[in-house]
N, C-alpha and C positions, 0 to 999 in steps of 0.2 A: 640570469642570478642576478643583474641590478638589483631590484627590487623594485619599494615602494619612490617619489620621490623623481625630483628632475636632478641632474647631474650635468655637466662640464661637458664631459665627453659626449653624449647623449642627444644634448642639446644641438652639438654640431654637427651631429652623424645626422640628425633632423632635418636641421637647413639646408644638408647640402641635396638631400633626397626632396624635398621639398620644389623647388626647380630644377627638377637633375639636367635639364637643358639649357641651363644657363651656363656662361662662365664665371667659373667659380675660382678660379686661381688664377693672377698671367702674370709668369716672367719671362723675361726679355721676350723673346717670339713666340715661346708657347704659352699659348692659351688648354686648361686644363674644365671641361664639365663637371660639373658636382655630378656625375653618374660617372666620369671621368676616376676623381675624387674616392668615389666610396669604394670603386672598382678595390681603386690601390689597396685603401684600406684594408679591406676584408683579403687581398693576395698577402700582403703582407704580416698579419696577423699570422694566417694562414702559415706561414714562412717564419717565423718568430715559435709559431708554438711548433714544429716541429722539430725546432732548436731545444726541443726541450723548455722552455720558460712559458710560465704562466704568474696565476696570481698570485705578485704580493712580491715577483721577485722583480731586483734591479736594475732599468734601461737606462742607459746614460748616453747622449747624443748627442754626437762634437761634430757641429754645422754651422754653415751659415746662412744666409735666409733663399734656402732652395723646397722650392715645393714637397719635395724628398725628404725635407726633414718635418717639416709638417705635419706631412699625412706616416711620417711612421712613428710619428707621436702620437697622433694618434691610433694607427696601428698597435702598438705597446698599451695604450691606455684604454681599449678594447679588451686586451689580454689581459685586463689584472694587472699589470705592472707598473711600478711609481716610472715615470722619469726624472734625468737628471737635464739640464741641458747648460754646462758651465760654457762661458766668454769663450768662443773661434778662435779670436786674435791673438786669448795668454797664452802669455811663454810655455814654451809642451812640460816645463816642471811646474807648474802652476795646475795645468791642466790634468798631469798624471795625480796631483795631490787629491785634486779636487772628486775626481771618476773614482780614485780608492776609499776617501774619505763619504762619499754619498754609497757605497754599502754595493759597488758595482755587479751583475752578475753577465749584463751583457755591455761589448760596446757596440755604438752606431756613431759610423764617423764618416764626414766625405772626403773619400784619398785623393782630390786632386788641393787641398787645404789643409788638413789634419791629420796627412802621416808619418808625421815625423812624433805628433804627441803620441798619439794609437800606438807605435814604434813601442813610446817608451809605456806604455798603460799597459801594452802586450807583454811587456823582462818586469813590469810592477804585478803585473799582477795576472800572474800563469792561469785561473783560474777563471778566467772570462771569458767569455764566447764574444769571438770579435767579427761584426759584419760592416762590409762598409756600399757606401750609397753607390756604388763603379765598378770597374778593376780595381786594384789597390797594386800599386808595385812590391816586388819583391812576394807576390803570395799576398800579402796581407791580409789577412779574412776571407771570409767568404761572401761573395758579393750578393748583397743581400735583393738585387733586384733581380737579379737572371732568375732566385734560390723562387724569388714570388710570383716570378711569368708563368711557372709550370702549377700554381696554386691559385683553387677557384673562384670568382670575384664574389659568390654567393654569400647572403647574409651571411654575418658572422656572429653565433651569441656573446653578448657582453660578457663575461665573467667578472670584473669585478660587484666591490657594492655600496650601495652611497657611500658609506660611513669608513672605507678603504683609501690607502693612500695612493692621492693621484701622482702629485710631486711633488720633489725635492729644489725649489726656489732658491738661489742664492745669492745674497743678496751682505753688504754688511759697509763699513762707511768711511775714511776716506787711507784708513793705512790696518795693516791685520788681515789674517785670512776671512772671505762672505760665510757667514750664518749660514747652515739651509734648514727654509723654513717649509715646515710641512703644510701642504695644501690635500684637500682627500675632495672625493670627487662628486659627494655632494653641493651642487650648485643650489647656493643662498640666495634671496628671493631679490636682489639685484648685482650688480648694474642694469636698470631693464633693459632689451633688446631694444633698440632703434627701427626704425623702419629699415630696410633693403640696398645697402648704399656702397657706393666703391672707398674701398679704402685703401690708403695707397701706407705700404709700411720698408720705413728706411731704414729705421731701427733691428739692433738687435732681435730675432725670434725670440732667442731668451729671457728676453725685458717684460717690464710694462706693456710694449707693442702689441706683443705675441697674441698677451690677452686679448685684445680690442681686435684683430683679427682675428680672433679664434669667437669672438661675438658678431664679428661682419659676416661671417660664413651663416654661424648661429640662425641667423635675423633672413637670409638667403640675400645675400649679398655676393659682393666679389671681393677678394683680397691683388691687392699688387704688390707684388716681392718687390724692393734692390735688395741685393747685397751691400748693403751701404749706402753710406751719407752723398751724396755730391750735388750739390743744388740746383746744376744746372739740369738733373735728371729728374730729378725731383722738379722738378715748372714742367721740364715738357712731359712728363707721367702726367703731371694735372690735366694740363691742355690734350693732350693726346688723347688718356683715358676718360675725362670728363671726370675726376675725380673728387669724391662731398666730405670725404674727411682723412683726416691724416696726424699722427703724434710728432711732433717736433718738440722735442728741449728747450730752453733756453738759447742753450747756446748756438744750434741748429737752425730754428728759427732765423733767427740770430744775422745764422752766413747766409741761410734763404733773401733776408732783407736786403743784404748788402750786395747778391750775385746783380751784376749789370743786365740781365735779360728778364728779369719781376718786372719792370715797366711794357715788359712790350709783349709779356706772357697772359691768355687768359684760362683764369684764377674765380671764373663768376662761379663756374663751378662748387667752389668749396663751400661747405654746410659747415663744417667743422675741424676747428684745428685746436686738439688738443694738447698742452702741456704739463710737465711737475715735475719735479726734479728741488734744480738749485734756486735762492730765489731769484725772478727774474729784475730788470731795469724798467723801474716804471715808464720812464721815456720809449722805450724800446717797443713795449705794449703798446701805447698810442702810438705809434708811427707803423705796425704792424697793421691793429685798426683801422689807419686811413688809406694802408694800402690794398688791408690784405678784406677789408669790410668787418661787418661783423659775425668775425666765426673764432673770436677766441675763445677757450673755455679752458680755464684754469684748474685743477683737481692737487689739494695735498694729498695725497697718497704714500702709507708704505706697505714692501709687503707683507708686511709683517697683521695689515689690518685691513688692506685695499684704501679705497676711499674715502676718505677724513670729510673735507669738505669742499664749496666748489663755487666760481665769479666764474658767473655767468659772460656770456657775451654781450646782454647788456650791461652787467654789470662794471664790462670795461668801458664803458664809455665815460665815466664818473670817476675822475681825477683821484679823488681822497679814496679811492678803490686799489687801486693799483698795488699798492705797497699792501696789501692784505692778500689773505690765501681765500679769500670768499665765509662762507657761513657754513655749517655742517651741516650736515645731510640732515631732517630728521629724524631719522630710525639710527641715525648718531648720536651719542654722548661723548663732550669734550668738559673734561675740567682743566682747570690750572692749577697748580695745587705747590706749596712753598715747602721748602728740607720735611720740615713733620710734618708734613702730608696733611696741612689741611689747607682749605679751599681758596682762595684769593679772590677777591671783589672784581668785576671790569676792570682794565688798566693796567693792569698788578702781572707784569711776566713772573709763569715762573714755570714749575714740570709741565708738558703735557699728557696725558694721560687720554687715555680715548674706549671710547667701545661699538664694537660694531657687528651688524653681523656677516660680513666675511673675515671675519679674527683668521689668524694663523689655527691649526692646531698645537704647535708647539716648534720646537727647533729639532730636527735632524739630528738625536746620538749625544743632546745637552740637555735634556731633563734640569739641570741647579738652574742654566738659562734661565729655562723656561719657566722655573717658579717663582721666578725674580723679576721677570718684566708682564708678567699673566697674577692677574692678582683675584680675584673674584669676579670675572668677565669683562675688565679692564688693563687695557694695552700699557705701559710705561713704551710710552713713543720712544722718549730720549732727545726728546726735542726737548723747546721753551718755547715759550711765548704768553698772548694776554688775547682773550675778548674782550669786545669794545662792548660799551651798552645795548648797543642795535645786534652784536651776536657776532660781529666780524673778526675772524680770525686774526693773529698779528703771526709770524712764528721769526723770533730770533737768531732762530739756528739751533745748532746743537749744541747739546748739555756740553760735549765733551770739549769744543773747540772756543768753549768762551774763556775771555784770560781776564786776570785779575791784574789791575791796570790799577797805581799808588794805591792801592784797599779797593777800588769800585770796580765791580762786573764789568766786560765788554765784551757788548754780545756781536756774532758775527758783523749783522742788519745795521751795527753801531757805524761798521769802517768802512762795509760795502756802500752804501746807499749813497753817501755825501759825493763817493766817488763815480757811483752813474750817472751820476746828474749833470755830471760834464759831458759837452758834447761830443767831445774826440771818445770816448770810456765806451768800449761795447763789454765790456765784460770783466768784472772785478771779485775777487776774491780774494777773503781772510786765512789765517795761517800761523802758527804761533811755533815758538822756539822757547828755547829755554835760556840764558847766556850762563856763564861760572858759576855766578850766585846763587843759581837758578831761579832768579825771576823770570819772570813770564816778557817775551817779546812780540810787538803783533805787525805782523806784515799782512803785505796789500799783492797778490801779485794781479794786474792788471792786462789786461788785451785793448788796444786802441783801433780805433779805426784804419785802414790802408791811408798812406799816404800823410797822419797826422802827423805830428812837428814837437807837437807836448812832451816836454821833456817831465822824469820822474822827480825833479825836483820843482817841478810845477802846478804837478799834483796833487807833493804832500804839502802843501801852499795852502790850493784848491780845500784839502779836505781837513785842514785848520780851523779857514776859512769857512767854511761849510758842515761844518760838522762839531763836535764837544773835543774841546782844549786834547783828553786823555783821550779820545781815540784817533788821533793822528796815529796814522799807523811809521814805529819803527822804522823803516823801510816800504819802499815802493819799488816794485819788479815791471821794468816792461816787455811782455810775450809778444810774439805773434800768434799765438793762442793759450791757452790754460789748458796742459795737462790734464789726462785725464784719465783715472786706471778704468780698466776692461768697462765695470760697470757704469765709467759713466760719469762717474764722481769725479770731482778735483785732486788729483795723483797728488798730496800733500807731501809724502817723500821726498819723490822730486821737484816740490818748489824751497825746503828745506833746503836739496841740495846743489838748489841752483844761488838762494841765499850763502849760502859756505863758500861755493864757488865766486858770488862776483864779493861779497866778504872777504874773501886773498888777494883778490885781483885788487880789489882799490890800495891793500894793506904793503904786496910784491910792488907796484908799480901800474899793475893790469897784462893783461896778456891781448886784450880784444877780443876774446871770444866769450865774456859773462856777457848775463843779458845788460841793458840799460837801468843802474840803478841808482834809486838814493837814500840816502838813511839822515839819521838827529845828527850822526858826527859830525854828516855835509853842511851842519848852523841854518838845515831848511825849514 
């Protein structure tokens, strides 16, 4: 039923069949060949079909980076189901809400990790069928792996059509409930499949790295799964399995660079270390190129539209380009508009609108928001940025976090970049609060290098001396690491609470439990 044209699911299955004897997935001590994966997908599809699921039904998969999660996602898609994958370590209440929001007819969950959430989902959605990836406590759901073992591994005819919805992918800012981005089965002409590689996935399967894992399998490569990031384990896997590609958001790349075993590890097999997400530190990017080689590949990408711009490994050698997101892909349009929709000249900062061949079909159950952000094929990214005369894109930050200080617009980059130039700063994030007069106050959360003795007061001075005076943060928080949401973005709610706690500690004599903080009231 799949019809004409390539599809994501079809390409992955074809990639597994191209060399069925190769190791396609490694996880711990387990190694699955391409044929093992194909057999499992076909068995799982028949087990789900036997339970009454079919084209157009919603399947939510709640699991970490284990092979069964990747394979059951393929099986559900093969059956024509749309698949949603909430973050597996989110609070159970959030997982219940997202599973409900996704229109779930069946839940597949990891009983070792997500039983609490599954129990909540069973109570909240009594009509949903529950499947466990193995024996579950208290008989919670059917053991899908056991049910699939009795099914035939023969090839299963695809039940989807290219125009059907393949996935609901959750995305969102640093506050509020994630939105559901709709992806169809039809595969656009990019990103191009790279030659067979060994791809290490140590970020959640439900995020962008999961798509990279699919593409690696589609190209006939191998995926090494790690359930969570551990810098030492990543280095060991790179050396042992001769990993050629991986995806590391900036905060994880920094942790890899800071690991004491990096200098003793053979990373010579690496050909590409992709990163996206929050703006990186130019100094740390230069360090990564120096220590890992010419392997860094930055992509400015959104769940709603896929890759927009890229900075190649060779372009990382030019220090002037490290504050940019690279140049747009040849098949991508980028416009910088003012508030009235007028296109701005090079060098001017405005709202970023993009047109890509990988744009979403819309937001799940939100036609009003879809209509606001998608207009005549162009997507309102919600980001602010500028293009220079050579076509390089600089992203100033999200439109919403922009602050107005004494009548001037202050963008996150203007706060964060001066701080990132400090030799002891590993990460810096701007966020805002409102004072009793509803005036915006700008703050910075900073993670320092291990063993650093730099104080918050010193960083405020540094910020004032190396940036615009109006861009000196009112408060600097020193933290062991920047707190992140389940989607891997800075958790603004937590940061705001920390500012409130720190300021309360200063006014009541302090308890010693608040993070180190310096503010304008300290006369710094």
